[in-house]
C-alpha positions in Angstrom: -6.1 -13.9 -6.4 -9.7 -14.7 -6.1 -10.2 -10.9 -5.0 -8.6 -10.0 -8.4 -11.1 -11.9 -10.5 -9.2 -15.3 -10.7 -11.2 -18.5 -10.5 -9.6 -20.9 -8.3 -10.1 -23.7 -10.9 -8.1 -21.6 -13.5 -5.4 -20.9 -10.9 -5.2 -24.9 -10.3 -5.0 -25.3 -14.0 -2.4 -22.9 -14.7 -0.2 -24.3 -12.0 -0.7 -28.0 -12.8 1.2 -26.8 -16.1 4.4 -25.2 -14.3 7.4 -26.8 -13.4 9.6 -23.9 -13.6 9.3 -20.1 -13.6 10.0 -20.1 -17.5 6.8 -22.1 -17.9 4.6 -19.2 -16.6 3.8 -17.3 -19.8 2.9 -20.5 -21.7 0.7 -21.7 -18.8 -1.3 -18.5 -18.3 -1.8 -17.9 -21.9 -2.9 -21.6 -22.4 -5.5 -21.4 -19.7 -6.7 -17.8 -20.8 -7.2 -19.1 -24.3 -9.3 -21.7 -23.0 -11.6 -19.4 -21.0 -11.8 -17.0 -23.9 -12.9 -19.7 -26.4 -15.7 -20.8 -23.9 -16.7 -17.1 -23.6 -17.0 -16.7 -27.3 -19.2 -20.2 -27.4 -21.5 -18.5 -24.7 -21.8 -15.3 -26.4 -22.7 -17.0 -29.8 -25.5 -18.9 -28.0 -26.8 -15.5 -26.5 -25.7 -16.3 -23.0 -24.1 -12.8 -22.3 -23.6 -12.8 -18.6 -22.1 -16.2 -18.5 -19.7 -14.9 -21.5 -19.0 -11.9 -19.7 -17.9 -13.6 -16.6 -15.6 -15.9 -18.7 -14.3 -13.1 -20.7 -13.1 -11.4 -17.2 -11.4 -14.5 -16.1 -9.6 -14.7 -19.5 -8.4 -11.0 -19.4 -6.9 -11.3 -15.8 -5.0 -14.5 -17.2 -3.8 -12.9 -20.3 -2.6 -10.1 -17.9 -0.7 -12.6 -16.0 0.8 -13.9 -19.1 2.2 -10.5 -20.4 3.4 -9.8 -16.8 5.5 -12.9 -16.8 7.6 -11.2 -19.7 9.8 -8.4 -18.6 10.7 -7.1 -22.0 8.4 -4.3 -23.1 9.7 -4.9 -26.8 8.9 -8.8 -26.9 6.1 -9.1 -29.3 4.6 -11.9 -27.2 4.0 -9.6 -24.5 2.2 -7.3 -26.9 0.2 -10.1 -28.2 -1.1 -11.1 -24.8 -1.9 -7.6 -24.1 -4.0 -7.4 -27.3 -5.9 -10.5 -26.1 -6.7 -8.9 -22.7 -8.0 -5.8 -24.4 -10.1 -7.8 -26.7 -11.7 -9.7 -23.7 -12.3 -6.3 -21.9 -14.0 -4.9 -24.9 -16.3 -7.9 -25.1 -17.1 -8.0 -21.4 -17.7 -4.2 -21.5 -20.1 -4.2 -24.4 -21.9 -7.5 -22.8 -22.3 -5.4 -19.6 -23.9 -2.4 -21.3 -20.7 -0.3 -21.9 -20.4 -0.1 -18.0 -16.6 -1.1 -18.3 -14.8 1.4 -20.7 -11.2 1.7 -21.6 -9.7 5.1 -21.0 -6.5 6.6 -22.5 -5.2 10.0 -21.4 -2.4 12.2 -22.5 0.2 12.5 -19.8 3.4 14.5 -20.0 3.9 13.6 -23.7 3.0 9.9 -23.1 -0.2 8.3 -22.3 -1.7 6.6 -19.0 -4.4 4.0 -19.3 -7.3 3.2 -17.0 -10.7 1.3 -16.9 -13.7 3.2 -16.0 -16.4 1.3 -14.1 -19.9 2.5 -14.0 -22.9 1.5 -12.0 -26.1 0.4 -13.7 -28.7 2.8 -14.5 -28.5 6.4 -14.5 -26.0 8.0 -12.1 -25.3 11.7 -11.4 -22.7 13.3 -8.8 -21.8 10.0 -7.2 -18.7 9.4 -5.3 -15.7 7.8 -7.2 -12.7 5.8 -6.2 -9.4 5.5 -8.0 -8.1 1.9 -7.7 -4.4 1.8 -7.6 -2.8 -1.5 -8.3 0.5 -2.9 -6.9 3.7 -2.8 -8.8 2.9 -6.5 -10.1 -0.7 -5.6 -11.0 -2.7 -4.2 -13.9 -5.8 -2.4 -14.1 -7.7 -5.4 -15.3 -7.0 -6.9 -11.9 -9.6 -4.7 -10.3 -12.6 -5.6 -12.7 -14.2 -8.1 -10.3 -13.4 -5.8 -7.3 -14.9 -2.6 -9.1 -18.2 -4.2 -9.7 -18.4 -6.0 -6.3 -17.5 -3.6 -3.9 -18.0 -0.2 -5.7 -20.4 -0.1 -8.6 -22.9 -2.3 -6.9 -23.2 0.4 -4.3 -23.7 3.3 -6.8 -20.2 4.4 -6.7 -17.9 5.1 -9.8 -14.6 3.3 -9.9 -11.5 3.9 -12.0 -8.9 1.3 -12.0 -5.7 2.7 -13.4 -2.1 2.0 -14.5 0.4 4.9 -13.6 3.7 5.3 -15.1 5.7 1.9 -15.1 2.6 -0.1 -15.0 0.9 -2.3 -17.7 0.1 -0.6 -21.0 1.8 2.6 -19.7 4.9 0.9 -19.2 4.6 -1.1 -22.4 4.3 2.0 -24.4 7.4 3.5 -23.0 6.2 5.5 -19.8 8.5 4.6 -17.0 8.1 5.7 -13.3 10.0 8.1 -11.4 10.0 9.4 -7.9 7.2 11.9 -8.4 5.4 11.2 -11.8 3.0 8.5 -10.4 1.4 11.0 -7.9 1.1 13.5 -10.8 -0.6 10.8 -12.9 -3.2 10.6 -10.1 -4.0 14.3 -10.5 -4.5 13.6 -14.3 -7.1 10.8 -13.3 -8.8 13.2 -11.2 -9.0 15.7 -13.9 -10.7 13.0 -15.9 -13.1 12.0 -13.3 -14.2 15.5 -12.5 -15.3 15.9 -16.1 -17.8 13.1 -15.9 -21.4 13.9 -15.1 -21.5 10.6 -13.2 -19.0 12.0 -10.5 -19.1 14.5 -7.7 -15.9 16.3 -7.9 -15.6 16.7 -4.2 -16.0 13.0 -3.3 -13.1 11.4 -5.2 -10.9 8.9 -3.0 -8.4 6.1 -3.7 -7.7 2.6 -2.8 -4.2 1.6 -2.9 -2.5 -1.6 -2.7 1.5 -2.1 -2.2 3.3 0.5 -4.0 -0.1 2.3 -4.7 -0.3 2.5 -1.1 3.0 4.2 -1.1 2.0 6.4 -4.3 -1.5 7.1 -2.8 0.2 8.5 0.3 2.3 10.8 -1.9 -0.7 11.6 -4.0 -2.7 12.5 -0.8 0.1 14.9 0.3 0.3 16.6 -3.1 -3.0 16.6 -4.5 -5.8 18.5 -2.5 -8.8 17.2 -4.6 -8.2 13.6 -3.2 -10.7 13.4 -0.5 -9.9 10.1 1.4 -7.3 7.4 0.9 -7.3 3.7 2.0 -3.7 2.5 1.7 -3.0 -1.3 2.3 0.5 -2.8 2.4 2.0 0.5 1.6 5.7 0.1 1.0 7.0 2.8 3.2 10.0 1.0 4.5 13.6 1.9 4.2 15.5 1.1 0.9 17.6 -1.6 2.3 14.3 -3.7 3.6 12.6 -3.0 0.3 15.3 -3.7 -2.4 18.0 -5.9 -0.4 16.2 -7.9 2.2 12.9 -8.7 0.1 12.7 -11.4 -2.6 15.0 -10.4 -5.8 12.0 -10.3 -8.1 10.8 -7.2 -6.5 13.8 -5.3 -7.1 14.0 -6.6 -10.5 10.4 -5.5 -11.5 10.8 -2.1 -10.1 13.9 -1.6 -12.0 12.0 -2.5 -15.3 9.2 -0.2 -14.3 11.7 2.6 -13.7 13.6 1.9 -16.9 16.9 1.0 -15.2 19.4 -1.7 -16.5 22.3 -0.7 -14.3 21.7 -1.9 -10.6 24.4 0.2 -9.1 23.0 3.2 -10.5 19.5 2.4 -9.3 20.9 1.9 -5.8 22.8 5.3 -5.9 20.1 7.3 -7.1 17.1 6.0 -5.1 18.4 4.8 -1.8 18.1 8.1 -0.1 15.2 9.5 -2.2 12.5 6.8 -2.1 11.6 6.6 1.5 8.3 8.7 2.0 9.9 10.7 5.0 8.0 13.5 6.4 5.9 14.1 3.4 2.8 12.5 4.9 2.6 15.3 7.3 1.0 17.3 4.5 -2.0 15.2 4.2 -5.2 16.6 5.0 -7.9 13.9 3.9 -8.8 11.1 6.1 -6.5 8.2 5.8 -6.8 4.5 6.4 -3.7 2.2 6.6 -3.6 -1.3 6.9 -0.6 -3.7 7.1 0.4 -7.2 7.9 2.4 -7.8 11.2 5.3 -9.2 9.1 5.1 -7.4 5.9 8.5 -8.2 4.5 8.6 -4.9 2.5 7.9 -2.7 5.5 8.8 -3.4 9.0 5.8 -2.9 11.3 7.7 -0.3 13.6 8.4 1.6 10.4 4.8 1.5 9.4 3.7 2.8 12.8 6.4 5.6 12.7 5.0 6.5 9.2 1.6 6.5 10.6 2.5 8.6 13.6 3.7 11.4 11.2 0.2 11.7 9.8 -1.7 14.6 11.2 -5.1 14.1 9.3 -7.9 12.1 10.7 -6.6 8.6 10.3 -7.1 4.9 11.2 -4.6 2.0 11.6 -5.2 -1.9 11.4 -2.4 -4.4 11.8 -3.3 -7.9 11.0 -1.7 -10.4 13.0 0.8 -12.9 11.3 -0.1 -11.6 8.0 2.6 -10.9 5.2 2.7 -8.5 2.3 -0.1 -10.0 0.2 -2.5 -9.9 3.4 -3.9 -13.1 1.7 -5.3 -14.4 4.8 -7.5 -11.4 5.1 -7.9 -10.3 1.5 -11.8 -10.6 1.4 -12.2 -8.7 4.6 -9.5 -5.9 3.4 -11.3 -5.3 0.1 -14.7 -5.0 1.6 -13.6 -3.0 4.6 -11.6 -0.6 2.4 -14.5 0.1 0.1 -17.1 0.4 3.0 -14.6 2.8 4.7 -14.0 4.9 1.7 -17.9 5.1 1.1 -18.2 6.5 4.6 -15.2 8.8 4.4 -16.4 10.4 1.2 -19.7 10.8 2.8 -18.1 13.1 5.3 -18.4 10.6 8.3 -14.8 10.0 9.2 -13.3 13.6 8.9 -13.5 14.8 12.5 -10.1 16.7 13.6 -8.1 14.4 16.0 -9.5 11.1 14.7 -7.0 8.4 15.5 -8.4 5.0 15.5 -6.1 1.6 16.1 -6.5 -1.9 16.0 -4.4 -4.9 16.3 -6.5 -7.6 14.4 -5.7 -10.9 15.9 -5.6 -14.2 14.1 -8.3 -15.6 16.7 -10.9 -13.2 15.5 -10.5 -10.8 18.1 -9.0 -7.3 18.1 -7.0 -5.3 20.6 -8.4 -1.8 20.4 -6.8 1.5 21.0 -3.5 0.5 19.8 -2.1 -1.4 16.7 0.9 -2.9 18.6 1.2 -6.5 18.8 0.1 -8.1 22.1 3.7 -9.6 22.3 5.4 -6.4 22.4 4.1 -6.0 25.9 3.5 -2.4 25.8 6.9 -1.4 24.4 7.3 0.9 21.5 10.3 -0.1 19.1 12.2 2.7 17.5 12.7 2.0 13.7 16.3 1.0 13.1 16.6 3.6 10.2 15.9 6.6 12.8 18.2 5.5 15.4 
């Protein structure tokens, strides 16, 4: 959560107020309002950098507050979103307009993003699309964009595709293919910016954006590199019947389903990514926890094997889907890997780098198989 811009003291304040799930919207909004009031105080006093930092903390908490309400028509959800937008507008102005809201036409609806620019004059820089997981929003990347990308002279665009954040709140649901098409629309936008080199646009995707990033890399030739962590590439049963129920409930909301039987019937055979990754031509980095509850490791490895482009795989010992124990490493490494890939350094034909990253700090190199597999190569159950 700290990688997403949350201060741990804010986090502690929120959960000190929570004794049941129903209390989350109140708790997040209460502490968000506290941070926003403090930000306004410092802004009035002329302490702009302090104010901007507090507005950023408030924005991500207002985002959590609105996420906690799964009803697009609920006026409280809209009010929380408006507070988040206000905080982003204030921090953007205080940071010299280097954080800007972006709204694009998309297939009769709109998609929403935040543009993050380096300081000073920038021309023809590499750019990275920051794709959030299904329970994230574009504001969750403000901290990471500045720390890992714009500080290195890169342009970042944190996005909300169909079904996410403002895009979903304004009626745009996700289907099997429109998210990858939205990535193409965001690339259209980036290529029109003088700050961006159209030939050096990559993507960093977490969780479902890792899945959507793989689909985009297979269908969008302008995507020059992809770093995908926790990609949800398992079978339907693992994702939506074995995982925590909130995951399925949230995805049904994103896709506009209210009938669970229809959701199961229409997506069970069509959601898995299958052989599509064989069409990817750009360099790909895949990172996953050994015990990711949404994708069994043998499934992730089988998916990786189908990629014929230059590729790299890192499996993190004993980590689960959030990769919480290695989050800071993952955010930094993913950004640095993309910087090098977009510079053309990791595109040699046949590149296949694999590591099993052990909890003791060491690595097993040349293979991503856990040591305890003893050299065996399990076959995913779905392919037997």
